[in-house]
Backbone as CSV, one residue per row, in Angstrom:
resi,resn,N_x,N_y,N_z,CA_x,CA_y,CA_z,C_x,C_y,C_z
1,MET,21.657,37.913,137.555,22.776,37.060,137.917,23.295,37.462,139.281
2,ASP,23.719,36.503,140.056,24.169,36.778,141.417,25.653,37.082,141.516
3,GLY,26.379,37.090,140.414,27.786,37.449,140.439,28.731,36.291,140.637
4,ARG,28.206,35.064,140.718,29.096,33.911,140.857,29.678,33.557,139.492
5,ILE,30.979,33.341,139.485,31.697,33.018,138.258,32.397,31.682,138.461
6,VAL,32.269,30.813,137.470,33.000,29.556,137.459,33.786,29.542,136.158
7,ALA,35.095,29.372,136.261,35.949,29.385,135.080,36.893,28.191,135.129
8,ARG,37.135,27.610,133.967,38.093,26.508,133.876,39.399,27.034,133.291
9,VAL,40.478,26.734,133.967,41.807,27.097,133.499,42.616,25.803,133.494
10,GLY,42.809,25.263,132.305,43.463,23.963,132.216,42.631,22.928,132.940
11,GLN,43.226,22.258,133.885,42.519,21.233,134.661,41.816,21.817,135.895
12,ALA,42.127,23.058,136.225,41.587,23.672,137.441,40.252,24.346,137.183
13,THR,39.398,24.327,138.165,38.142,25.058,138.133,38.213,26.143,139.193
14,LEU,38.025,27.393,138.760,38.069,28.530,139.675,36.651,29.020,139.914
15,GLN,36.351,29.352,141.148,35.049,29.903,141.490,35.251,31.147,142.331
16,TYR,34.529,32.186,141.995,34.593,33.414,142.767,33.316,34.201,142.530
17,THR,33.134,35.215,143.351,31.937,36.043,143.273,32.343,37.485,143.022
18,LEU,31.689,38.120,142.052,31.956,39.528,141.773,31.364,40.388,142.878
19,THR,32.060,41.470,143.221,31.543,42.424,144.193,30.437,43.256,143.546
20,ASP,29.730,44.024,144.337,28.689,44.898,143.791,29.282,45.898,142.804
21,ASP,30.467,46.429,143.115,31.129,47.365,142.194,31.487,46.684,140.873
22,GLN,31.983,45.464,140.956,32.344,44.726,139.746,31.105,44.391,138.919
23,LEU,30.017,44.035,139.593,28.762,43.763,138.879,28.252,45.022,138.181
24,ALA,28.328,46.157,138.868,27.877,47.418,138.274,28.730,47.779,137.066
25,LEU,30.039,47.599,137.178,30.930,47.877,136.062,30.619,46.954,134.895
26,ARG,30.456,45.674,135.169,30.130,44.717,134.114,28.837,45.104,133.406
27,ASP,27.823,45.476,134.172,26.541,45.862,133.584,26.658,47.126,132.741
28,THR,27.457,48.087,133.204,27.687,49.320,132.445,28.375,49.006,131.114
29,ILE,29.395,48.153,131.175,30.106,47.777,129.950,29.158,47.082,128.981
30,ARG,28.382,46.145,129.482,27.443,45.426,128.608,26.487,46.387,127.911
31,GLN,25.929,47.314,128.665,24.987,48.263,128.087,25.663,49.167,127.056
32,LEU,26.810,49.676,127.398,27.556,50.565,126.505,27.893,49.862,125.187
33,VAL,28.415,48.663,125.277,28.799,47.923,124.079,27.567,47.543,123.265
34,ARG,26.530,47.089,123.936,25.298,46.690,123.243,24.672,47.870,122.491
35,GLU,24.669,49.044,123.114,23.996,50.197,122.522,24.865,50.975,121.534
36,ARG,26.175,51.024,121.761,27.015,51.919,120.970,28.009,51.228,120.042
37,VAL,28.384,49.987,120.358,29.413,49.323,119.559,28.813,48.258,118.644
38,TRP,28.065,47.330,119.191,27.516,46.239,118.379,26.752,46.728,117.150
39,PRO,25.910,47.767,117.266,25.177,48.200,116.069,26.089,48.669,114.930
40,ARG,27.322,49.028,115.259,28.251,49.530,114.245,29.309,48.509,113.838
41,ALA,29.246,47.306,114.365,30.294,46.314,114.115,30.515,46.076,112.630
42,ALA,29.459,45.897,111.873,29.607,45.637,110.430,30.242,46.835,109.727
43,GLU,29.794,48.029,110.071,30.357,49.245,109.470,31.852,49.377,109.783
44,ILE,32.211,49.113,111.027,33.612,49.215,111.435,34.454,48.203,110.658
45,ASP,33.968,46.980,110.536,34.692,45.962,109.775,34.813,46.348,108.302
46,GLU,33.727,46.845,107.751,33.707,47.190,106.332,34.663,48.330,106.009
47,ARG,34.684,49.346,106.860,35.549,50.515,106.622,37.014,50.182,106.837
48,ASP,37.275,49.160,107.652,38.646,48.740,107.937,39.505,49.912,108.411
49,LYS,38.916,50.765,109.241,39.625,51.895,109.845,39.407,51.828,111.352
50,TYR,40.411,52.257,112.076,40.314,52.244,113.532,39.188,53.175,113.977
51,PRO,38.260,52.703,114.798,37.132,53.527,115.254,37.529,54.435,116.425
52,TRP,38.135,55.566,116.118,38.620,56.467,117.165,37.494,56.945,118.069
53,ASP,36.294,57.073,117.545,35.184,57.507,118.387,34.842,56.453,119.445
54,ILE,34.992,55.183,119.115,34.753,54.120,120.094,35.864,54.135,121.142
55,ARG,37.084,54.375,120.711,38.184,54.483,121.666,37.922,55.623,122.646
56,GLU,37.468,56.743,122.114,37.161,57.895,122.965,36.018,57.560,123.939
57,LEU,35.019,56.865,123.448,33.906,56.439,124.294,34.409,55.551,125.435
58,PHE,35.271,54.592,125.109,35.834,53.715,126.135,36.691,54.513,127.116
59,ALA,37.459,55.470,126.617,38.291,56.289,127.490,37.430,57.111,128.451
60,GLU,36.340,57.673,127.955,35.433,58.465,128.792,34.853,57.646,129.941
61,HIS,34.707,56.347,129.733,34.133,55.464,130.753,35.200,54.642,131.488
62,ASP,36.464,55.034,131.348,37.597,54.384,132.016,37.792,52.919,131.644
63,LEU,37.262,52.492,130.515,37.426,51.101,130.114,38.864,50.793,129.701
64,LEU,39.580,51.804,129.252,40.966,51.579,128.852,41.862,51.332,130.068
65,ALA,41.376,51.670,131.245,42.141,51.457,132.473,41.875,50.086,133.095
66,LEU,40.952,49.323,132.534,40.578,48.040,133.133,41.731,47.058,133.328
67,PRO,42.605,46.887,132.366,43.624,45.849,132.547,44.753,46.213,133.496
68,PHE,44.769,47.419,134.009,45.918,47.878,134.794,45.604,47.963,136.280
69,ALA,46.630,47.697,137.077,46.496,47.783,138.530,46.273,49.236,138.951
70,GLU,45.643,49.411,140.105,45.349,50.756,140.601,46.613,51.589,140.801
71,GLU,47.700,50.954,141.232,48.931,51.710,141.451,49.539,52.235,140.154
72,HIS,49.034,51.756,139.018,49.485,52.236,137.711,48.392,53.039,137.002
73,GLY,47.418,53.521,137.768,46.359,54.349,137.204,45.174,53.575,136.656
74,GLY,45.145,52.282,136.896,44.047,51.446,136.399,42.919,51.309,137.402
75,THR,42.014,50.407,137.096,40.842,50.194,137.928,41.022,49.068,138.940
76,GLY,42.016,48.215,138.700,42.202,47.060,139.573,41.353,45.869,139.164
77,PHE,40.651,45.963,138.036,39.809,44.867,137.563,40.472,44.073,136.454
78,GLY,41.763,44.235,136.275,42.445,43.630,135.135,42.871,42.197,135.350
79,LYS,43.926,41.809,134.650,44.393,40.431,134.639,44.685,39.888,136.028
80,GLY,45.181,40.714,136.921,45.496,40.246,138.261,44.270,40.053,139.132
81,SER,43.133,40.516,138.687,41.899,40.406,139.458,41.080,39.236,138.937
82,PRO,40.513,38.427,139.824,39.670,37.332,139.351,38.495,37.827,138.525
83,ALA,38.055,39.046,138.774,36.919,39.591,138.041,37.317,40.134,136.683
84,GLY,38.598,40.312,136.464,39.067,40.959,135.244,38.585,40.311,133.972
85,GLN,38.750,39.010,133.844,38.393,38.353,132.595,36.907,38.455,132.269
86,PRO,35.996,38.102,133.196,34.582,38.209,132.839,34.155,39.639,132.519
87,VAL,34.735,40.609,133.214,34.384,42.001,132.954,34.894,42.415,131.576
88,LEU,36.141,42.080,131.268,36.722,42.450,129.979,36.075,41.718,128.812
89,GLU,35.580,40.506,129.028,34.944,39.752,127.954,33.738,40.492,127.379
90,ASP,33.092,41.303,128.166,31.908,42.008,127.704,32.237,43.135,126.739
91,VAL,33.504,43.469,126.572,33.897,44.493,125.624,33.989,43.921,124.207
92,ARG,34.124,42.620,124.101,34.248,41.987,122.788,33.057,42.330,121.901
93,VAL,33.327,42.467,120.637,32.282,42.747,119.661,32.071,41.483,118.836
94,PRO,30.813,41.069,118.655,30.586,39.885,117.837,31.025,40.131,116.394
95,ALA,31.456,39.090,115.742,31.881,39.215,114.342,30.725,39.722,113.500
96,ALA,31.017,40.711,112.684,29.972,41.330,111.877,29.567,40.455,110.704
97,ASN,30.455,39.584,110.249,30.086,38.753,109.097,30.130,37.303,109.416
């Protein structure tokens, strides 16, 4: 993918391009979630307990800082960034059932 994003917000269509850093972050998140979270989705749902090990994994990779601005200790890829939504969407886990 070349990093071009097209998103619809209400009646508006937004277009922007992810930077190389944003693309690398997105790819890292995708790989991490695919390899470490998705395989356990059913187990996590079944146990109905907060997966503290996944939280720790996300913290180790600074994923918990994604929604926050840099001046608040975040990455700058959050809600205020056009790249924030597509990057954060990759953290979602598919429904296990």
